[in-house]
TORVEX-105626 format. One line per field, with one value per residue: residue number from 0; residue in three letters; x, y negated, z of N, C-alpha, C, O in turn. Coordinates in steps of 0.02 Angstrom, whole numbers. Layout:
BEGIN
resi = [NUM,...]
resn = [Ala,...]
nu = [X,...]
nv = [Y,...]
nw = [Z,...]
cau = [X,...]
cav = [Y,...]
caw = [Z,...]
cu = [X,...]
cv = [Y,...]
cw = [Z,...]
ou = [X,...]
ov = [Y,...]
ow = [Z,...]
***
This chain:
BEGIN
resi = [0,1,2,3,4,5,6,7,8,9,10,11,12,13,14,15,16,17,18,19,20,21,22,23,24,25,26,27,28,29,30,31,32,33,34,35,36,37,38,39,40,41,42,43,44,45,46,47,48,49,50,51,52,53,54,55,56,57,58,59,60,61,62,63,64,65,66,67,68,69,70,71,72,73,74,75,76,77,78,79,80,81,82,83,84,85,86,87,88,89,90,91,92,93,94,95,96,97,98,99,100,101,102,103,104,105,106,107,108,109,110,111,112,113,114,115,116,117,118,119,120,121,122,123,124,125,126,127,128,129,130,131,132,133,134,135,136,137,138]
resn = [Met,Glu,Pro,Thr,Thr,Pro,Thr,Trp,Leu,Lys,Ser,Thr,Lys,Gly,Thr,Ser,Phe,Ala,Gly,Ile,Gly,Pro,Leu,Glu,Ala,Asp,Ile,Leu,Ala,Ile,Ile,Trp,Glu,Arg,Glu,Arg,Val,Met,Val,Arg,Asp,Val,Tyr,Glu,Thr,Leu,Arg,Glu,Arg,Arg,Pro,Ile,Ala,Tyr,Thr,Thr,Val,Met,Thr,Val,Ile,Asn,Asn,Leu,Val,Arg,Lys,Glu,Leu,Leu,Thr,Gln,Asp,Arg,Thr,Gly,Ile,Ala,Phe,Val,Tyr,Thr,Pro,Ala,Ile,Pro,Gly,Asn,Glu,Val,Ala,Ser,Met,Ile,Leu,Asp,Ser,Val,Val,Glu,Arg,Leu,Phe,Arg,Gly,Arg,Ser,Asn,Leu,Ala,Leu,Ser,His,Leu,Leu,Gly,Leu,Lys,Cys,Asp,Leu,Asp,Pro,Glu,Gln,Ala,Glu,Glu,Leu,Arg,Lys,Tyr,Ala,Glu,Glu,His,Phe,Val,Ala]
nu = [4361,4292,4354,4409,4352,4457,4499,4505,4427,4297,4135,4085,3987,3977,4088,4170,4113,4217,4317,4425,4449,4453,4564,4635,4672,4756,4857,4904,4949,5061,5142,5155,5232,5348,5389,5447,5411,5395,5273,5290,5347,5240,5147,5212,5215,5076,5039,5094,5000,4878,4791,4817,4811,4943,4911,4795,4844,4924,4826,4749,4851,4871,4746,4753,4853,4785,4687,4763,4832,4949,5111,5193,5341,5407,5534,5622,5649,5554,5411,5412,5329,5274,5207,5090,5024,5040,5018,4956,4882,4791,4721,4664,4580,4492,4437,4377,4280,4203,4158,4080,3986,3930,3914,3852,3927,3944,4071,4094,4024,4086,4212,4180,4154,4283,4361,4310,4212,4071,3965,3901,3998,3952,3944,4013,4087,4174,4243,4311,4387,4470,4536,4608,4691,4768,4841,4911,4966,5010,5148]
nv = [1685,1535,1373,1253,1084,948,855,715,696,720,653,530,426,269,283,295,414,463,479,391,216,55,-23,77,152,57,48,181,193,106,176,301,260,211,307,327,228,95,19,-118,-136,-102,-197,-318,-307,-303,-427,-511,-510,-540,-612,-536,-445,-387,-293,-240,-173,-77,-5,48,130,220,281,348,439,514,566,654,622,556,577,553,497,496,479,373,199,116,185,301,321,446,518,646,718,735,594,615,732,694,599,681,758,665,622,739,748,635,675,782,731,611,640,757,871,888,893,867,750,658,661,610,478,441,450,347,362,332,416,559,703,872,1021,1123,1052,985,1090,1136,1026,1031,1152,1120,1016,1089,1171,1080,976,1018,1059]
nw = [-917,-868,-915,-803,-765,-764,-613,-631,-741,-705,-687,-580,-467,-532,-609,-766,-888,-958,-869,-836,-801,-888,-832,-769,-884,-946,-856,-854,-990,-983,-894,-962,-1066,-1009,-919,-793,-655,-537,-425,-438,-565,-652,-615,-651,-789,-818,-770,-862,-965,-903,-764,-612,-456,-354,-259,-312,-424,-354,-280,-386,-448,-340,-341,-460,-431,-341,-423,-488,-602,-602,-526,-368,-303,-149,-92,-97,-48,-118,-189,-328,-479,-592,-748,-728,-818,-992,-1103,-1229,-1202,-1108,-1181,-1279,-1199,-1157,-1277,-1321,-1216,-1250,-1378,-1344,-1255,-1315,-1451,-1437,-1450,-1584,-1677,-1811,-1843,-1768,-1825,-1949,-1914,-1857,-1972,-2042,-2135,-2240,-2240,-2153,-2116,-2151,-2047,-2122,-2212,-2127,-2069,-2184,-2212,-2098,-2115,-2235,-2187,-2090,-2179,-2253,-2171,-2045,-1957]
cau = [4350,4272,4402,4387,4363,4509,4469,4501,4375,4228,4093,4056,3949,4016,4150,4155,4111,4280,4361,4466,4420,4500,4629,4671,4697,4809,4913,4927,4985,5124,5184,5175,5283,5410,5400,5464,5399,5371,5214,5311,5359,5174,5118,5244,5192,5009,5037,5107,4938,4818,4798,4802,4844,4987,4872,4746,4882,4941,4764,4732,4901,4859,4686,4780,4887,4726,4651,4813,4857,5019,5147,5224,5403,5413,5599,5662,5616,5496,5385,5418,5272,5283,5150,5081,4998,5062,4967,4914,4842,4737,4682,4630,4526,4440,4404,4332,4224,4160,4121,4033,3928,3895,3896,3821,3970,3951,4133,4089,4001,4140,4264,4160,4169,4356,4388,4283,4170,4003,3917,3922,4015,3912,3992,4054,4138,4224,4285,4349,4441,4517,4580,4653,4742,4816,4882,4954,4996,5033,5215]
cav = [1635,1467,1323,1202,1019,915,815,647,691,729,589,512,366,209,301,312,485,480,495,335,151,14,-43,137,164,8,66,245,179,76,228,348,227,204,376,320,158,74,-23,-185,-136,-102,-260,-373,-293,-316,-498,-549,-505,-568,-623,-476,-445,-334,-247,-207,-122,-24,33,90,183,270,320,391,495,556,602,700,596,531,601,503,517,454,485,308,143,107,249,304,359,476,551,715,747,694,547,643,783,657,573,735,780,610,627,800,727,590,710,831,690,561,672,819,931,894,860,843,680,615,659,562,415,428,440,287,383,300,468,610,771,927,1065,1160,1007,973,1149,1139,977,1058,1202,1081,979,1137,1194,1025,926,1043,1088]
caw = [-863,-892,-899,-759,-780,-717,-565,-654,-790,-682,-676,-514,-472,-549,-649,-836,-904,-988,-813,-815,-820,-931,-796,-761,-946,-959,-813,-879,-1051,-964,-861,-1009,-1107,-971,-891,-717,-634,-471,-433,-459,-638,-682,-599,-689,-861,-827,-759,-924,-1003,-871,-693,-575,-393,-338,-217,-358,-460,-307,-265,-445,-453,-292,-366,-517,-400,-311,-479,-515,-669,-583,-469,-326,-272,-87,-61,-95,-14,-159,-222,-400,-511,-659,-774,-710,-875,-1047,-1127,-1281,-1177,-1074,-1239,-1310,-1158,-1159,-1342,-1315,-1176,-1290,-1428,-1307,-1223,-1357,-1512,-1423,-1470,-1658,-1698,-1883,-1845,-1736,-1875,-2002,-1887,-1852,-2039,-2071,-2193,-2242,-2232,-2101,-2140,-2118,-2013,-2169,-2242,-2075,-2070,-2247,-2204,-2049,-2152,-2280,-2145,-2064,-2234,-2283,-2125,-1979,-1966]
cu = [4338,4326,4370,4399,4412,4471,4458,4443,4300,4196,4075,4022,3993,4077,4128,4153,4182,4332,4405,4434,4473,4562,4667,4705,4759,4869,4944,4972,5056,5169,5199,5232,5351,5434,5412,5454,5387,5312,5238,5323,5292,5142,5148,5222,5124,5004,5055,5048,4880,4830,4774,4836,4886,4948,4821,4784,4903,4884,4750,4782,4887,4795,4711,4817,4832,4688,4703,4837,4930,5047,5181,5283,5417,5484,5634,5623,5554,5477,5395,5361,5292,5216,5148,5058,5018,5000,4921,4867,4780,4691,4638,4572,4473,4401,4355,4269,4173,4122,4065,3971,3890,3874,3867,3857,3977,4013,4134,4068,4051,4195,4245,4173,4241,4388,4358,4237,4104,3948,3946,3939,3967,3965,4038,4108,4192,4271,4334,4407,4492,4564,4631,4711,4793,4863,4932,4991,5023,5101,5225]
cv = [1569,1415,1275,1131,984,864,744,640,695,662,585,447,305,222,318,386,509,494,437,270,117,-3,21,157,119,30,132,230,149,133,283,325,224,267,373,244,154,28,-92,-188,-141,-168,-316,-366,-321,-395,-537,-553,-542,-577,-563,-475,-386,-275,-208,-152,-63,23,78,146,238,313,369,449,545,593,650,683,572,570,547,528,470,451,418,257,126,168,244,348,384,513,624,755,703,650,581,696,748,628,623,755,731,614,689,785,681,627,756,785,644,592,743,878,935,854,834,772,634,607,611,490,396,417,378,299,346,353,519,675,821,973,1104,1116,992,1030,1155,1085,996,1107,1171,1049,1029,1161,1140,980,958,1080,1150]
cw = [-895,-870,-852,-783,-736,-673,-593,-702,-768,-664,-607,-516,-484,-590,-720,-850,-936,-933,-795,-841,-862,-893,-790,-827,-965,-919,-836,-945,-1035,-935,-912,-1054,-1071,-933,-812,-698,-560,-480,-460,-537,-673,-675,-642,-763,-866,-814,-819,-969,-974,-798,-654,-508,-385,-306,-259,-398,-415,-294,-326,-458,-404,-311,-420,-485,-373,-361,-513,-585,-664,-529,-431,-292,-210,-60,-52,-55,-50,-189,-296,-426,-577,-681,-749,-771,-936,-1074,-1180,-1257,-1141,-1129,-1270,-1268,-1153,-1224,-1346,-1274,-1214,-1344,-1398,-1285,-1272,-1424,-1502,-1449,-1546,-1679,-1767,-1887,-1814,-1783,-1932,-1977,-1883,-1919,-2073,-2132,-2189,-2237,-2180,-2140,-2112,-2087,-2065,-2198,-2190,-2067,-2129,-2241,-2152,-2076,-2198,-2240,-2114,-2117,-2256,-2232,-2063,-1998,-1930]
ou = [4371,4341,4311,4449,4407,4420,4406,4413,4252,4226,4051,4028,4042,4115,4077,4195,4198,4386,4424,4398,4528,4616,4727,4763,4807,4925,5005,5029,5104,5228,5253,5274,5404,5493,5388,5490,5372,5301,5204,5308,5285,5113,5111,5212,5110,4964,5032,5045,4839,4879,4717,4890,4866,4954,4806,4761,4901,4891,4741,4762,4888,4793,4689,4812,4834,4660,4686,4860,4967,5010,5197,5278,5437,5493,5672,5568,5502,5521,5388,5347,5323,5177,5199,5070,5013,4942,4860,4816,4724,4630,4580,4518,4415,4339,4300,4214,4112,4063,4012,3913,3829,3822,3859,3827,4012,4010,4169,4092,4057,4224,4288,4198,4260,4437,4378,4226,4084,3889,4005,3904,3944,4025,4097,4166,4250,4332,4391,4464,4551,4624,4689,4770,4852,4922,4988,5042,5061,5107,5279]
ov = [1550,1412,1258,1117,989,836,715,586,677,620,633,412,294,176,350,420,568,518,435,269,142,2,22,179,143,31,137,254,165,137,312,364,234,276,416,202,204,2,-121,-239,-181,-194,-359,-417,-360,-426,-593,-599,-572,-550,-541,-503,-333,-217,-150,-95,-6,84,138,202,297,373,426,505,605,646,683,727,567,595,496,577,413,420,408,272,121,204,190,402,348,535,659,815,642,669,578,707,773,633,610,768,749,610,684,804,689,615,765,802,639,574,782,928,979,794,786,735,576,553,576,448,341,379,361,255,329,336,520,697,813,965,1116,1137,987,1021,1177,1097,979,1105,1191,1055,1014,1171,1156,949,923,1121,1179]
ow = [-943,-811,-858,-816,-675,-692,-580,-707,-803,-631,-577,-566,-448,-606,-732,-820,-939,-948,-736,-891,-871,-923,-804,-825,-996,-944,-837,-949,-1070,-952,-907,-1076,-1101,-919,-775,-725,-526,-535,-502,-568,-719,-723,-666,-796,-912,-848,-827,-1011,-1009,-772,-663,-504,-409,-325,-245,-405,-436,-295,-319,-475,-422,-299,-422,-511,-382,-347,-563,-623,-713,-487,-462,-255,-219,-8,-5,-30,-17,-214,-325,-401,-616,-639,-750,-777,-933,-1068,-1178,-1289,-1146,-1123,-1286,-1295,-1146,-1225,-1372,-1292,-1210,-1355,-1427,-1297,-1271,-1451,-1549,-1469,-1572,-1695,-1783,-1931,-1834,-1786,-1959,-2014,-1903,-1925,-2128,-2173,-2133,-2231,-2165,-2186,-2056,-2099,-2050,-2207,-2208,-2060,-2122,-2262,-2159,-2062,-2200,-2257,-2111,-2102,-2276,-2249,-2029,-2044,-1933]
***
């Protein structure tokens, strides 16, 4: 069975093909770090960095709930938001999307870029490097 693309990663008009925009990414980073937040918590953190409206933060957080990246607990007076998907999992999906779309699935070229190499790895070199990493770095 073909794996389905998560709702948040599907491209729609005006949305980054990575599935989340810069403000969404900033908000998600705050929530992944804190694990449980209210809109006010996120707003105060973002406001330290730049001018932003509370209603903007609330709207973006609700969009992230709709995209199924956050869960919303409505039992208290103020809603509490938690990650629905771990940050490293979202980052991996976005990176896979970038490799697929921008590098046309050639992970060896993406790997060359990520390693800061001045030349591109061919697929065999990338596979050799992957095997080496599995043997020496994976616990």
